C-alpha positions in Angstrom: 145.5 60.1 50.7 146.8 63.7 50.7 146.0 67.1 49.3 148.2 69.8 47.8 147.3 73.4 48.4 147.8 75.4 45.3 146.8 78.6 43.5 143.3 77.3 42.9 142.5 76.2 46.5 139.3 77.7 47.8 139.2 78.7 51.4 136.5 77.9 54.0 136.6 79.1 57.6 135.0 79.1 61.0 134.7 82.4 62.8 133.7 83.1 66.4 135.2 83.0 69.8 136.3 80.5 71.0 137.0 78.3 68.0 139.9 76.1 69.2 137.7 73.3 70.4 135.6 73.0 67.2 135.6 69.8 65.1 134.6 71.7 62.0 138.1 72.1 60.5 138.8 68.4 60.9 135.4 67.1 59.5 135.3 69.5 56.5 139.0 69.0 55.6 138.6 65.2 55.9 135.4 65.3 53.7 137.2 67.3 51.1 140.1 64.9 51.1 137.9 61.9 50.7 136.1 63.6 47.8 139.2 65.1 46.2 137.9 68.6 46.5 140.3 71.5 46.3 139.3 73.3 49.5 141.0 74.1 52.8 139.1 74.8 56.0 140.6 77.0 58.8 139.5 78.7 62.0 139.8 82.3 62.9 139.1 83.9 66.3 136.7 86.7 65.6 134.8 88.7 68.2 131.3 90.1 67.6 132.6 93.6 66.8 135.0 92.1 64.3 132.3 90.6 62.0 132.2 93.6 59.6 135.9 93.5 59.0 135.8 89.7 58.6 133.0 90.1 56.0 135.1 92.7 54.2 138.0 90.3 54.2 135.8 87.5 52.9 134.9 89.6 49.9 138.4 91.0 49.3 140.1 87.6 49.5 137.4 85.6 47.8 136.8 83.3 50.7 134.1 80.9 49.7 132.3 80.4 53.0 132.2 80.9 56.7 130.7 78.9 59.5 129.8 81.2 62.3 129.7 80.3 66.0 129.0 82.4 69.1 129.1 85.3 69.7 128.8 86.3 66.1 125.6 84.7 64.8 123.4 87.8 65.1 126.1 90.1 63.8 126.5 87.8 60.8 122.8 88.1 60.1 123.0 91.9 60.3 125.9 92.2 57.9 124.9 89.6 55.3 123.5 90.9 52.0 120.8 88.2 51.7 119.3 85.5 53.9 117.7 82.1 53.6 114.1 81.9 54.6 114.9 80.2 57.9 117.6 82.7 58.8 115.3 85.6 58.0 112.7 84.2 60.5 115.3 83.4 63.2 117.4 86.6 62.8 120.7 84.7 63.1 123.2 82.9 60.7 125.7 80.1 61.2 126.8 79.8 57.6 127.7 82.5 55.1 128.2 81.8 51.4 130.1 84.2 49.2 128.9 84.3 45.6 131.0 86.9 43.8 131.0 89.2 46.7 127.3 88.8 47.6 127.1 87.2 51.0 124.1 85.0 51.8 123.4 84.0 55.4 122.0 80.6 56.2 121.1 78.7 59.4 121.9 75.0 59.0 120.8 73.7 62.4 117.2 73.1 61.4 118.1 72.0 57.9 120.5 69.5 59.3 117.9 68.3 61.8 115.4 67.6 59.0 118.0 65.8 56.9 119.1 63.8 59.9 115.5 62.5 60.2 115.2 61.9 56.5 118.4 59.8 56.5 116.5 57.3 58.7 113.4 57.4 56.6 111.4 59.9 58.7 109.8 62.7 56.7 108.7 65.9 58.5 106.0 66.9 56.0 102.5 66.4 57.5 103.9 65.5 61.0 103.4 67.1 64.4 106.4 68.1 66.4 106.7 69.1 70.0 109.8 71.2 70.7 111.0 72.0 74.2 113.1 75.1 74.4 113.1 78.4 72.5 116.8 79.1 72.4 119.0 78.7 69.4 118.6 74.9 68.9 114.8 74.8 69.6 114.0 77.8 67.5 116.0 76.4 64.5 114.2 73.1 64.7 110.7 74.6 65.1 111.3 77.0 62.1 112.7 74.5 59.7 110.2 71.8 60.5 107.4 74.3 59.8 109.1 75.4 56.5 109.4 71.7 55.5 105.7 71.1 55.8 105.0 70.1 59.4 101.3 70.3 60.1 101.7 71.4 63.7 104.5 72.7 65.9 104.1 73.0 69.7 106.8 75.1 71.4 107.2 74.6 75.1 109.3 77.1 77.1 109.3 78.5 80.6 107.6 81.9 81.0 111.0 83.6 81.4 114.1 83.8 79.4 113.2 83.0 75.8 109.4 83.1 76.2 109.0 86.3 74.2 111.3 84.9 71.5 109.1 81.9 71.3 106.0 84.1 70.8 107.8 86.1 68.1 109.0 82.9 66.4 105.4 81.6 66.3 104.2 84.8 64.8 106.8 84.8 62.0 106.1 81.1 61.2 102.4 81.8 60.9 103.1 84.6 58.5 105.0 82.4 56.0 103.3 79.0 56.7 99.7 79.8 57.7 98.7 76.2 57.1 101.0 75.1 60.0 99.4 75.2 63.5 101.9 76.8 65.9 101.4 77.1 69.6 103.5 78.4 72.4 103.0 76.7 75.8 104.4 76.8 79.3 107.0 74.1 79.9 105.9 74.0 83.6 102.5 72.7 82.5 103.4 69.0 82.3 99.8 67.8 81.8 99.6 69.8 78.6 103.1 68.7 77.5 102.0 65.1 78.0 98.9 65.7 76.0 100.8 67.3 73.1 103.4 64.6 73.1 100.6 62.0 72.9 99.5 63.6 69.6 103.0 64.2 68.2 105.2 62.2 65.9 108.4 63.9 67.1 109.6 65.2 70.5 112.7 67.5 70.4 114.6 68.6 73.5 116.3 71.9 72.7 117.0 72.8 76.4 120.1 72.1 78.5 118.2 69.7 80.8 120.2 66.4 80.7 123.5 68.1 80.1 126.3 67.8 82.6 125.9 68.6 85.5 122.1 68.2 85.0 122.3 64.6 83.9 119.3 63.6 86.0 117.0 66.3 84.7 114.5 65.8 81.8 111.9 68.0 80.1 109.3 65.4 80.8 108.1 64.5 84.3 106.3 61.2 83.3 108.4 58.8 81.1 105.2 56.9 80.2 104.6 59.5 77.5 107.4 57.8 75.6 106.1 55.2 73.2 107.0 53.1 70.2 106.7 55.1 67.0 107.6 58.4 68.6 110.9 60.0 67.4 112.8 61.6 70.3 115.8 63.9 69.7 118.0 65.7 72.2 120.3 68.6 71.4 122.5 67.8 74.4 125.8 66.0 73.4 127.5 65.7 76.8 126.6 63.0 77.8 126.2 61.4 74.4 123.1 59.5 75.6 121.0 61.6 78.0 118.6 60.1 80.4 115.7 61.2 78.1 117.3 59.3 75.2 118.0 56.2 77.2 114.4 56.0 78.4 113.1 56.8 75.0 115.2 54.0 73.5 114.0 51.6 76.2 110.4 52.6 75.2 111.0 51.7 71.6 111.4 55.2 70.2 113.8 56.1 67.4 116.4 58.4 69.0 118.9 61.0 67.9 121.4 62.8 70.2 123.3 66.1 70.1 126.3 64.6 68.3 124.0 63.5 65.4 122.7 67.1 65.3 126.2 68.6 65.2 127.2 66.3 62.4 124.2 67.0 60.3 124.3 70.8 60.6 127.9 70.4 59.2 126.6 68.2 56.4 124.2 70.9 55.4 126.9 73.6 55.5 129.2 71.4 53.4 126.6 71.1 50.7 126.2 74.9 50.6 130.0 75.4 50.5 130.9 72.8 47.9 127.7 71.7 46.1 128.7 68.1 47.1 127.2 65.7 49.6 129.5 65.1 52.6 130.5 61.4 53.0 128.5 61.2 56.2 129.3 57.6 57.4 133.0 58.1 57.0 133.0 61.4 58.8 130.8 60.1 61.5 133.0 57.0 62.1 136.1 59.2 62.4 134.9 62.1 64.5 131.5 61.3 66.0 131.8 57.7 67.1 130.3 57.2 70.6 
């Protein structure tokens, strides 16, 4: 297979700093090649203060879409013309779509998370989820699950760092989804965490516990809270299988790791960019195999 770039080729790009390590160009270009779509995906190093100029260039050159990585996600939100509901709540964007010069900001982390679960037959509507961590990953998961009909979301975070962000996220969720019970709890209260997990359908780790060099750390102190029927996800992708995921798998849980989450946020962005479904299994086999 091969593609020819011509006068009708639409441009997609990743902006941020650094971008050289990203798999986004490979996975999106490969997906476009497989589907015969006339797009090309490139990466540009853009610092936070360069976002306004990048958005002007997007309009002037007719660039179809940007993926946005650190440190530009908040600036991208501030300079977008419109926002998805999730992006509006979170106050950050990782995907920008250009429709005739009108730039709409999206956050695909949470959408990808929900679609990842659905691909394995797990529906979020009516479920209870316990989310550990109120940083970027945890916030996106909590918000999108609430928007997609979760009956309850428990957000656990330490009373420092992102604690105030967690409280603000809960407040915003309650405004738009008053039927979803949202609570913010102290991650140091392991007894309460165990109680919430016992009543949950999904446990999501959005912290860096388990990531190198913290491989021996977990958000839970007592592995006995892991049980068959519980879905356990971990945003950490190095190592591919964290200690939490290994113990969860041994306990009979359905598990998803950080690589799955990276893939599926890209799947969500691809749909926004092109209107087509990414060939997930082919892309996963080529770029996300363990």
